[in-house]
MIVO-505747 format. One line per 4 residues: their letters; for each residue x, y, z of C-alpha. Coordinates in pm, whole numbers, plus 50000, padded with zeros to 5 digits. Example, Ala and Ser with C-alpha at 12.3 -4.5 7.8 and 13.67 -1.06 7.14 Angstrom:
BEGIN
as	51230,49550,50780 | 51367,49894,50714
//
This chain:
BEGIN
msvf	48298,06423,66409 | 48330,06063,66535 | 48108,05901,66269 | 48109,06001,65901
kiap	48058,05856,65556 | 48355,05757,65345 | 48387,05691,64971 | 48528,05345,64892
ttqq	48692,05244,64564 | 48607,04976,64307 | 48846,04728,64144 | 48767,04591,63797
ydwg	48953,04260,63789 | 48851,04020,63514 | 48705,03761,63756 | 48441,04006,63877
ktgs	48073,04003,63794 | 47973,04236,63513 | 47773,04556,63534 | 47478,04589,63769
sakv	47476,04215,63846 | 47766,04281,64086 | 47692,04395,64440 | 48015,04592,64419
aqfa	47860,04803,64143 | 47517,04810,64310 | 47663,04941,64636 | 47880,05201,64461
assk	47585,05330,64257 | 47333,05324,64543 | 47565,05519,64773 | 47619,05778,64497
lpgf	47994,05722,64496 | 48143,06039,64342 | 48217,06000,63974 | 48086,05644,63957
tine	47863,05518,63675 | 47796,05151,63608 | 47937,05020,63282 | 47724,04714,63204
sapy	48004,04547,63008 | 48276,04598,63274 | 48364,04360,63559 | 48327,04484,63917
aelw	48530,04252,64139 | 48604,04431,64467 | 48495,04729,64676 | 48783,04850,64895
mgth	48721,05026,65225 | 49033,05145,65403 | 49362,05326,65370 | 49575,05102,65149
pksp	49784,05338,64930 | 49699,05145,64612 | 49335,05255,64633 | 49251,05456,64947
shvf	48906,05561,65060 | 48818,05930,65097 | 48605,06131,65335 | 48277,06149,65147
itgq	48189,06515,65209 | 48534,06673,65168 | 48709,06431,64932 | 49014,06423,65161
vlsd	49212,06098,65159 | 49096,05902,65464 | 49448,05838,65595 | 49529,06211,65580
hlas	49214,06291,65777 | 49296,06026,66037 | 49656,06145,66067 | 49519,06492,66146
hpel	49273,06345,66398 | 49463,06065,66575 | 49192,06034,66840 | 48976,05863,66575
igar	49222,05572,66563 | 49299,05579,66934 | 49636,05589,67108 | 49654,05217,67186
vsdk	49586,05107,66828 | 49814,05377,66689 | 50101,05266,66912 | 50054,04893,66853
fdas	50023,04913,66475 | 50227,05227,66404 | 49924,05410,66267 | 50056,05762,66323
ngsl	50036,05826,65948 | 49662,05751,65954 | 49699,05402,65809 | 49449,05150,65943
pflf	49577,04800,66026 | 49298,04634,65826 | 49143,04649,65479 | 48772,04570,65436
kvls	48624,04450,65105 | 48313,04332,64921 | 48386,04067,64656 | 48162,03994,64356
idka	48299,03671,64207 | 48203,03552,63860 | 48480,03296,63809 | 48748,03126,64014
lsiq	49013,03331,64188 | 49368,03204,64156 | 49540,02933,64356 | 49725,03162,64592
shpd	49874,03229,64930 | 49973,03538,65123 | 50318,03594,65276 | 50402,03632,65644
kata	50554,03962,65756 | 50919,03862,65708 | 50853,03719,65362 | 50644,04021,65262
eklh	50926,04257,65355 | 51174,04052,65152 | 50945,04024,64846 | 50858,04394,64855
aaqp	51226,04492,64871 | 51316,04262,64580 | 51007,04308,64358 | 50816,04623,64461
diyk	50638,04635,64125 | 50473,04299,64203 | 50456,04292,64582 | 50328,04640,64656
dpnh	50376,04663,65033 | 50584,04503,65311 | 50290,04375,65515 | 50151,04029,65576
kpem	49795,03947,65472 | 49598,03710,65693 | 49236,03726,65581 | 48881,03621,65663
alai	48595,03567,65416 | 48229,03586,65522 | 47971,03442,65285 | 47687,03666,65168
tpfi	47574,03397,64920 | 47664,03025,64916 | 48009,02962,64774 | 48282,02703,64747
amcg	48648,02745,64831 | 48962,02537,64826 | 49120,02607,65160 | 49441,02467,65313
frpl	49590,02124,65249 | 49369,01819,65284 | 49460,01560,65549 | 49751,01349,65428
ssia	49535,01036,65412 | 49285,01212,65184 | 49557,01316,64939 | 49704,00964,64949
sflt	49366,00816,64860 | 49352,01029,64545 | 49697,00903,64446 | 49539,00556,64438
ltpe	49199,00648,64295 | 49301,00910,64036 | 49572,00784,63799 | 49583,01114,63607
faal	49682,01293,63930 | 49934,01027,64035 | 50102,01040,63694 | 50231,01392,63764
ipqa	50444,01286,64061 | 50772,01090,64047 | 50742,00742,64197 | 50991,00803,64479
irdr	50810,01118,64597 | 50476,00940,64572 | 50594,00634,64769 | 50748,00845,65044
fval	50431,01049,65080 | 50204,00746,65095 | 50430,00583,65355 | 50388,00887,65582
sgsd	50020,00954,65509 | 49899,00754,65809 | 50131,00930,66052 | 50010,01026,66399
tptg	50199,01356,66358 | 50075,01493,66024 | 50237,01832,66084 | 50573,01688,66183
peek	50886,01792,65989 | 50908,01470,65783 | 50539,01485,65695 | 50560,01850,65597
aalr	50864,01782,65381 | 50685,01495,65204 | 50384,01718,65135 | 50608,01995,65007
ylfs	50787,01763,64764 | 50453,01631,64639 | 50295,01975,64595 | 50607,02109,64425
avmn	50611,01816,64184 | 50253,01888,64081 | 50288,02263,64044 | 50617,02233,63853
adea	50502,01955,63619 | 50579,02044,63258 | 50291,02097,63020 | 50381,01795,62808
tykp	50322,01581,63118 | 50019,01739,63282 | 49815,01857,62983 | 49737,01506,62844
qlda	49656,01386,63196 | 49424,01680,63260 | 49249,01628,62927 | 49200,01261,63010
lvar	49074,01341,63360 | 48819,01597,63240 | 48700,01367,62963 | 48655,01081,63212
ykag	48462,01300,63456 | 48236,01442,63185 | 48159,01088,63074 | 48056,00999,63429
gdtd	48365,00786,63491 | 48445,00914,63840 | 48480,00651,64113 | 48287,00647,64440
gegk	48603,00746,64626 | 48672,01048,64411 | 48328,01195,64477 | 48091,01435,64303
evrd	48238,01740,64477 | 48583,01686,64327 | 48440,01590,63988 | 48232,01908,63968
lvir	48522,02117,64094 | 48761,01982,63830 | 48512,02044,63549 | 48430,02392,63679
cdtq	48797,02495,63698 | 48882,02347,63357 | 48584,02524,63201 | 48704,02860,63328
fpgd	49080,02798,63290 | 49126,02525,63026 | 49448,02327,63055 | 49558,02491,63383
igtf	49775,02295,63627 | 49586,02462,63914 | 49289,02234,63847 | 49482,01947,64007
cafl	49471,02136,64339 | 49123,01987,64377 | 49306,01672,64496 | 49539,01860,64731
lnyv	49330,02128,64900 | 49025,02103,65124 | 48684,02151,64966 | 48483,02397,65176
alep	48119,02489,65107 | 48004,02800,65293 | 47648,02912,65351 | 47550,03277,65413
geai	47673,03382,65756 | 47959,03130,65764 | 48323,03235,65752 | 48673,03099,65695
flga	49010,03233,65808 | 49332,03195,65614 | 49661,03270,65782 | 49989,03345,65608
geph	50120,03060,65397 | 49786,02879,65358 | 49703,02790,64994 | 49349,02870,64886
ayvs	49116,02975,64606 | 48755,03089,64591 | 48628,02870,64310 | 48251,02896,64280
ggaf	48114,03142,64031 | 48116,03178,63659 | 47866,03206,63380 | 47888,02862,63233
hvlf	47675,02554,63182 | 47853,02221,63138 | 47675,01899,63037 | 47800,01553,63122
sqqs	47618,01222,63170 | 47283,01401,63136 | 47371,01616,63439 | 47446,01986,63443
llti	47649,02223,63656 | 47448,02526,63759 | 47567,02878,63709 | 47673,03015,64048
rvec	47780,03369,64119 | 47928,03459,64452 | 47930,03756,64688 | 48126,03773,65010
mecm	48277,04013,65258 | 48651,03993,65315 | 48866,04150,65585 | 49243,04130,65603
ansd	49554,04297,65732 | 49625,04613,65532 | 49804,04451,65238 | 49757,04360,64873
nvir	50028,04093,64856 | 49924,03780,64666 | 50151,03494,64555 | 49978,03311,64267
aglt	50040,02972,64111 | 49737,02860,63910 | 49388,02938,63776 | 49495,03286,63672
pklr	49610,03486,63369 | 49827,03694,63603 | 50192,03644,63694 | 50260,03306,63857
dipn	50533,03290,64119 | 50552,02917,64187 | 50897,02922,64356 | 50788,03178,64618
lvsg	50452,03008,64668 | 50612,02665,64721 | 50875,02804,64958 | 50631,03013,65162
ltyn	50357,02761,65250 | 50309,02618,65599 | 50232,02263,65476 | 49995,02212,65765
aspp	49761,01933,65652 | 49430,01936,65838 | 49053,01896,65800 | 48869,02200,65661
skhi	48719,02265,66006 | 49053,02418,66108 | 48976,02719,65889 | 48616,02778,66000
vvpt	48556,03087,66215 | 48293,03010,66480 | 48084,03325,66544 | 47982,03445,66889
pfas	47731,03709,67010 | 47861,04068,67016 | 47584,04276,67172 | 47274,04059,67146
tast	47137,03801,66904 | 47115,04077,66642 | 47495,04124,66636 | 47735,03839,66558
lydp	48112,03861,66611 | 48365,03692,66384 | 48697,03708,66568 | 48990,03540,66387
pvpe	49321,03460,66562 | 49500,03779,66453 | 49508,04121,66620 | 49450,04339,66312
fsvv	49075,04291,66266 | 48741,04146,66371 | 48403,04175,66200 | 48052,04217,66339
llkl	47743,04129,66135 | 47434,04325,66243 | 47086,04217,66132 | 46792,04426,66250
avga	46424,04373,66174 | 46203,04667,66074 | 46208,04938,66342 | 46444,04748,66575
eekh	46753,04901,66731 | 47084,04776,66870 | 47353,04946,67078 | 47719,04865,67022
rave	47960,04932,67307 | 48248,05171,67249 | 48529,04992,67068 | 48879,05103,67163
gpsi	48984,05134,66802 | 48855,05247,66460 | 48576,05080,66262 | 48455,05079,65902
aivt	48100,04963,65829 | 47888,04908,65518 | 47512,04874,65474 | 47441,04568,65258
dgag	47063,04565,65294 | 46790,04813,65388 | 46839,05154,65546 | 46845,05306,65891
tvsw	47036,05536,66121 | 47348,05525,66333 | 47346,05754,66639 | 47617,05863,66883
gwet	47590,06125,67153 | 47340,06381,67026 | 47413,06318,66660 | 47255,06088,66400
levg	47363,05979,66052 | 47118,05836,65800 | 47264,05545,65603 | 47126,05332,65320
lgdv	47224,05055,65082 | 47592,05068,64991 | 47678,05350,65230 | 48016,05308,65398
ffvg	48094,05491,65719 | 48375,05529,65971 | 48330,05503,66347 | 48601,05657,66562
agte	48767,05487,66857 | 48578,05502,67187 | 48243,05583,67026 | 47930,05407,67148
vtfr	47679,05382,66864 | 47315,05284,66830 | 47181,05137,66507 | 46813,05168,66421
agda	46641,04999,66125 | 46402,05188,65899 | 46104,05040,65716 | 46297,04734,65593
dfvv	46536,04483,65742 | 46874,04647,65806 | 47204,04461,65754 | 47544,04609,65838
yraf	47892,04456,65833 | 48135,04633,66066 | 48513,04572,66067 | 48715,04699,66362
vea	49042,04667,66546 | 49093,04687,66920 | 49425,04694,67105
//
């Protein structure tokens, strides 16, 4: 069979939304995931759809591990994809996820292939596989991210405007960075080196130095003492991060990394060595200067190469690996627009393609009104899709599969499919690879 339901897995990380408030839990329960019952006091952070050995999906009807089934039926992956990505063992080159975010994810990056192989060989208990992890996030709800290094001039302005931030950095490093901040070649070797020294100085600052400065910064912002140049976005971001992770050096990344606000349907791409954090979310309510920060909880889709490698450095209770994070970044300073994925039509206006600059994955977002239908051409590679709203059918050849909220299904290589909405709007996210 070319199209069939699969059973994803849930991950209960502490930053996830709790109980039935999480779409991860809603989807798992609605699709009648075998053995799944919502625990209203437990966090549900991620829904994994794929073949990663840490938490592989299964064929829904038989319970067989998806990779074993695909290894026995290589035509479902397709010869070209199997040859290009060495998928003979049934391993897909991508991992597809739903994220339900209740508080900030860590300041992190993902290694390139060579670094991943080295880290996995040296620390396999921490870095679980030898693969790189470029990734793309698609907003289901509005959310805020820190994404890649700000332009050098923007960072330099904070060194002038924000004394608490400047105090973390030795004078010589600060002066050298400011001298280069107006360079016409911001990604040149000297400029990258200056940014690396500055970032390393911040992330390696000792607690006796940064903690009093962070306390002073948060107190000033809560009292409404931010300057016009610092801006409300940075002020709110600092207070939000300090509320969720009090006294954490990662909060100072608000002055180093781009602030990106995504609306539903917008997407960002993060290549290897790009620092980032998804920071909106969290059940809190902070008062300052008669203003309040609203509680924001976030849902997004995420697709990545088939890896779980994360190098963390801040805003996390987990292991921090600052030396490997500092040594593995690209230090490409740029506006946030560099990371935005511009969608294009896939089949018609009902299907939108998000195609990042990596070969392992692309994602199509399908939105159908009641009773409408849409045909997707045969893709020369495997797909995994999930219904995030409504219900309908997917048809191929003479066969039809009914799918509803939370259902996850596999589409084999070379299979033309037709989607048809039922009596409500029908929304499907489809990840695929084509060689």
